[in-house]
C-alpha positions as CSV (number, residue, x, y, z in Angstrom):
1,M,36.1,-19.8,7.8
2,R,38.3,-18.0,5.3
3,V,39.1,-14.5,6.6
4,G,40.5,-11.5,4.9
5,V,42.1,-8.4,6.5
6,A,42.4,-5.1,4.6
7,G,44.5,-2.4,6.3
8,L,47.7,-3.5,8.1
9,G,48.5,-0.3,10.0
10,R,49.3,0.0,13.7
11,M,46.1,-1.7,14.7
12,G,45.3,-3.9,11.7
13,A,48.6,-5.8,11.7
14,H,48.2,-6.9,15.3
15,M,44.6,-7.9,14.7
16,A,45.6,-10.0,11.6
17,R,48.3,-11.7,13.7
18,N,45.8,-12.7,16.3
19,L,43.5,-14.1,13.6
20,A,46.3,-16.1,12.2
21,A,47.3,-17.4,15.6
22,A,43.6,-18.4,16.2
23,G,43.9,-20.8,13.2
24,Y,41.9,-18.9,10.6
25,E,42.8,-19.3,7.0
26,L,44.0,-15.8,6.5
27,T,44.5,-13.6,3.4
28,V,45.7,-10.0,3.7
29,W,45.9,-6.9,1.6
30,N,47.5,-3.5,2.3
31,R,47.9,-0.4,0.2
32,S,51.6,-0.6,0.8
33,P,52.4,-4.2,-0.4
34,D,55.6,-4.6,1.6
35,R,53.6,-4.7,4.9
36,A,51.4,-7.5,3.6
37,R,54.4,-9.4,2.4
38,A,56.2,-9.0,5.8
39,L,53.1,-10.3,7.6
40,A,52.9,-13.2,5.2
41,D,56.5,-14.1,5.9
42,E,55.8,-13.9,9.6
43,T,52.5,-15.8,9.9
44,G,52.3,-17.8,6.7
45,C,49.1,-16.1,5.6
46,A,48.3,-15.4,1.9
47,V,48.6,-12.0,0.2
48,A,45.9,-10.6,-2.2
49,Q,47.0,-8.2,-4.9
50,T,43.8,-6.1,-4.8
51,P,40.9,-5.7,-2.5
52,R,38.7,-7.4,-5.1
53,A,41.0,-10.5,-5.0
54,L,40.9,-10.4,-1.2
55,A,37.1,-10.7,-1.3
56,A,37.2,-13.4,-3.9
57,A,39.5,-15.5,-1.7
58,T,37.5,-15.2,1.6
59,D,34.2,-15.6,3.3
60,V,34.5,-12.6,5.7
61,V,36.6,-9.5,5.2
62,V,37.7,-7.3,8.1
63,T,38.8,-3.8,7.2
64,M,40.8,-1.6,9.5
65,L,41.1,1.7,7.7
66,A,41.8,5.3,8.6
67,D,38.8,7.2,7.5
68,D,35.7,7.3,5.3
69,A,37.7,8.2,2.2
70,S,40.1,5.3,2.5
71,S,37.2,2.9,3.3
72,E,35.3,4.1,0.3
73,A,38.2,3.5,-2.0
74,V,38.9,0.0,-0.7
75,H,35.2,-1.0,-0.9
76,L,33.9,0.8,-3.9
77,G,37.0,1.2,-6.2
78,A,37.2,-0.4,-9.6
79,D,39.2,-3.3,-8.0
80,G,37.4,-2.8,-4.6
81,L,36.0,-5.4,-2.3
82,F,32.5,-4.9,-3.7
83,A,33.7,-5.3,-7.4
84,G,33.5,-9.0,-7.6
85,S,32.1,-12.1,-5.9
86,G,33.2,-14.0,-2.9
87,A,33.0,-12.8,0.7
88,R,29.5,-12.3,2.0
89,V,30.2,-10.4,5.2
90,F,32.2,-7.2,5.5
91,V,33.2,-6.0,8.9
92,E,34.5,-2.4,9.1
93,M,36.4,-2.0,12.3
94,G,37.9,1.5,11.7
95,T,36.5,4.7,13.1
96,M,34.0,5.8,10.4
97,S,31.0,8.1,10.2
98,P,27.5,6.4,10.5
99,D,26.6,8.0,7.1
100,H,29.6,6.1,5.5
101,I,28.4,2.8,7.1
102,A,24.9,3.4,5.7
103,A,26.4,4.1,2.2
104,L,28.5,0.9,2.4
105,A,25.4,-1.1,3.4
106,Q,23.5,0.3,0.5
107,A,26.3,-0.3,-2.0
108,A,27.1,-3.9,-0.9
109,P,26.4,-6.7,-3.4
110,A,23.1,-8.4,-3.1
111,G,23.1,-10.9,-0.2
112,C,26.1,-9.4,1.5
113,T,26.1,-7.9,5.0
114,V,28.1,-4.9,6.2
115,I,28.7,-4.6,9.9
116,D,30.3,-1.7,11.7
117,A,32.4,-3.1,14.5
118,P,34.9,-0.4,15.6
119,V,37.2,-1.0,18.5
120,S,38.4,0.7,21.6
121,G,42.0,0.1,22.8
122,A,45.4,1.2,21.8
123,T,48.1,-0.8,19.9
124,Q,49.0,-2.9,23.0
125,A,45.4,-3.9,23.4
126,A,45.3,-4.9,19.8
127,A,48.5,-6.9,20.2
128,D,47.1,-8.6,23.3
129,A,43.7,-9.3,21.8
130,Q,42.1,-7.1,24.5
131,L,40.1,-4.8,22.3
132,L,36.5,-3.7,23.1
133,I,34.4,-4.3,20.0
134,M,31.3,-2.2,19.4
135,A,29.2,-4.1,16.9
136,G,26.4,-2.3,15.0
137,C,24.2,-5.3,14.8
138,S,22.0,-7.7,16.8
139,P,23.4,-10.6,18.8
140,D,21.9,-13.0,16.3
141,T,23.8,-11.3,13.4
142,A,27.0,-11.3,15.4
143,A,26.7,-14.9,16.5
144,P,28.5,-16.5,13.5
145,L,31.3,-14.0,14.0
146,M,31.8,-14.2,17.8
147,A,34.8,-16.6,17.6
148,L,36.4,-14.2,15.2
149,F,35.7,-11.2,17.4
150,D,37.0,-13.2,20.4
151,A,40.3,-13.8,18.6
152,M,40.8,-10.0,18.5
153,G,39.1,-8.6,21.6
154,R,38.2,-9.1,25.2
155,K,34.5,-8.2,24.9
156,T,32.0,-7.6,22.1
157,I,28.9,-5.4,22.8
158,C,26.1,-5.6,20.2
159,L,24.3,-2.3,19.8
160,G,21.4,-3.5,17.7
161,R,21.5,-1.7,14.4
162,P,23.9,-0.7,11.6
163,G,25.7,2.5,12.3
164,A,25.3,2.3,16.1
165,G,28.8,1.0,16.5
166,A,30.2,3.9,14.5
167,V,28.2,6.4,16.7
168,M,29.4,4.7,19.9
169,K,33.0,4.7,18.8
170,L,32.8,8.5,18.1
171,A,31.3,9.0,21.5
172,V,34.0,7.0,23.2
173,N,36.8,8.7,21.3
174,S,35.4,12.2,22.1
175,L,35.7,11.3,25.7
176,I,39.3,10.0,25.2
177,H,40.4,13.1,23.3
178,G,38.7,15.3,25.9
179,L,40.5,13.5,28.7
180,N,43.8,13.9,26.7
181,Q,43.2,17.6,26.5
182,T,42.2,18.0,30.2
183,L,45.2,15.9,31.3
184,A,47.5,18.3,29.3
185,E,45.9,21.3,31.0
186,A,46.1,19.8,34.5
187,M,49.8,18.8,34.0
188,T,50.6,22.3,32.6
189,L,48.9,23.9,35.6
190,A,50.8,21.7,38.1
191,E,54.1,22.3,36.4
192,A,53.6,26.0,36.2
193,S,53.6,26.0,40.0
194,G,56.9,24.1,40.2
195,I,55.6,20.5,40.7
196,A,57.7,18.0,38.8
197,P,55.9,16.2,35.9
198,E,56.5,12.7,37.3
199,A,55.1,13.7,40.7
200,A,52.1,15.4,39.1
201,F,51.4,12.4,37.1
202,D,51.7,10.1,40.1
203,V,49.0,12.1,41.8
204,I,46.7,12.2,38.8
205,E,47.1,8.5,38.1
206,N,46.2,7.7,41.7
207,S,43.3,10.1,42.0
208,A,39.6,9.8,41.3
209,A,40.2,11.2,37.8
210,A,42.4,8.2,36.8
211,A,41.5,6.2,33.7
212,P,43.1,3.2,32.1
213,M,44.5,5.3,29.2
214,L,46.4,7.5,31.6
215,K,48.3,4.4,32.9
216,Y,49.2,2.9,29.6
217,R,50.0,6.3,28.0
218,R,52.1,7.5,30.9
219,P,55.4,6.9,29.2
220,L,54.3,9.0,26.2
221,Y,53.1,11.8,28.3
222,L,56.3,12.0,30.3
223,D,58.8,11.3,27.4
224,E,57.0,11.4,24.1
225,A,60.1,11.4,21.9
226,A,61.4,8.2,23.4
227,H,58.4,6.1,22.4
228,D,56.7,5.0,19.2
229,V,53.6,6.9,18.0
230,T,50.4,5.0,18.8
231,F,47.7,7.4,17.7
232,T,48.5,10.7,15.9
233,V,47.2,14.2,16.4
234,A,45.9,14.2,12.8
235,L,43.7,11.1,13.5
236,A,42.4,12.6,16.7
237,R,41.5,15.8,14.8
238,K,39.7,13.6,12.2
239,D,37.8,11.8,14.9
240,M,36.6,15.1,16.5
241,E,35.6,16.6,13.2
242,V,33.4,13.6,12.4
243,T,32.0,13.7,15.9
244,A,31.3,17.4,15.7
245,A,29.5,17.0,12.4
246,L,27.4,14.2,13.8
247,A,26.5,16.2,16.9
248,R,25.3,19.1,14.7
249,D,23.2,16.7,12.6
250,L,21.6,15.2,15.7
251,G,21.2,18.5,17.5
252,A,23.4,17.4,20.4
253,A,25.4,20.0,22.2
254,M,29.1,19.2,22.6
255,P,30.8,22.4,23.8
256,Q,33.8,20.5,25.3
257,G,34.2,18.6,22.1
258,E,34.3,21.8,20.1
259,I,37.1,23.1,22.3
260,T,39.0,19.8,22.0
261,L,38.7,20.0,18.2
262,S,39.9,23.6,18.1
263,V,43.1,22.7,20.1
264,L,43.8,19.7,17.9
265,R,43.4,21.9,14.7
266,D,45.8,24.4,16.2
267,A,48.3,21.8,17.1
268,E,48.2,20.2,13.7
269,A,48.7,23.6,12.0
270,Q,51.8,24.0,14.1
271,G,53.4,20.8,13.0
272,Y,52.1,18.2,15.4
273,A,50.0,16.2,12.9
274,A,52.2,13.1,12.9
275,R,53.1,13.2,16.6
276,D,51.3,11.1,19.1
277,M,48.2,12.6,20.7
278,A,50.1,12.7,24.0
279,A,52.1,15.6,22.3
280,I,49.1,17.8,23.2
281,L,50.8,18.1,26.6
282,N,53.9,19.6,25.0
283,F,51.7,21.8,22.8
284,M,50.0,23.2,25.8
285,R,53.3,23.8,27.6
286,E,54.5,25.8,24.6
287,D,51.2,27.7,24.5
288,S,51.6,28.6,28.1
289,T,55.0,30.2,27.7
C-alpha cells in the first residue's frame, strides 16, 4: 500500500515516522517544505511538491492538519488532494468539525472515500504509536486500513458513520480541556493556602481525580518554561469553539465547556496563544493575584 501523509507538525511527523518504520511506501507533503525534506532525509520517504502530487503518488492519504480551514485548503485547493487522480481513500486525522467532514465527503472525487479518524494522545503517544483512533466508519470500511491504523495507534474504535469520529474527538477534547482548567483551579487554591506546588500535584496525581494526562503533563504544569510545547492554548481555544458551536446546533447544554472556552479566550488575549495549554495554571495564578 502506498501511503501519503499531509501535515508534519508535532503529531503528523511522528505518525509519518511510524508508518515508514512499519514498511509502508511513504510520500509526504508539508506546507513548510523543509519539514518534509528533513523527514525524507531521516526515513528515506519521498516528498511531494503539492497535495495534488501527493494524491497522485499514493493509494491512501492521511492528513493531520490543524483546523477546518487548513484541511479545506489542502483538499480543495487548485493543487489540492482532490484536484487530480490517484488515491482512493482520504483519512482526516486532525480535529475537525463534523460539518467539514461532511463537506469533504461530498466534494471527494467519484469513487473515493473520506474517513474521519481523529486521535487522542499527546506527542509522546504519537511517537510511541500509542494513539487512540476514533474512526467515523464501520468496521468493514476500516478493515483494509487496520494495519495502517495499528502502525500509529494502540486501539481503533469504529463509530459507525462519517462524522462520528469528529464528534467524539470534540467530546473527548472538551473533557481534557475542562480537566486542564479544573486542575489549574485546584492547584491555585492549594497554593493560595501555602501548599507547595509539587506536594499539591503529588496529592492530585494519587487521588481519585487522577487521569493519565495529569501524569504525562506533570513536568509542564510544574515547570512550563523548561519543556517543549505539546498543545497550544490557541488550539485548545479552537477546539472549544468548534465544540460549543456543535453543542448549540445539537441543543446539548455544555455550561462547563462555555466557562472553559471563556478562560481560554481570555488567556489567548493576554498573550498565551502559543504557550502550552498547561500555561493555564500560570494564567490562573496571575488572575488570582
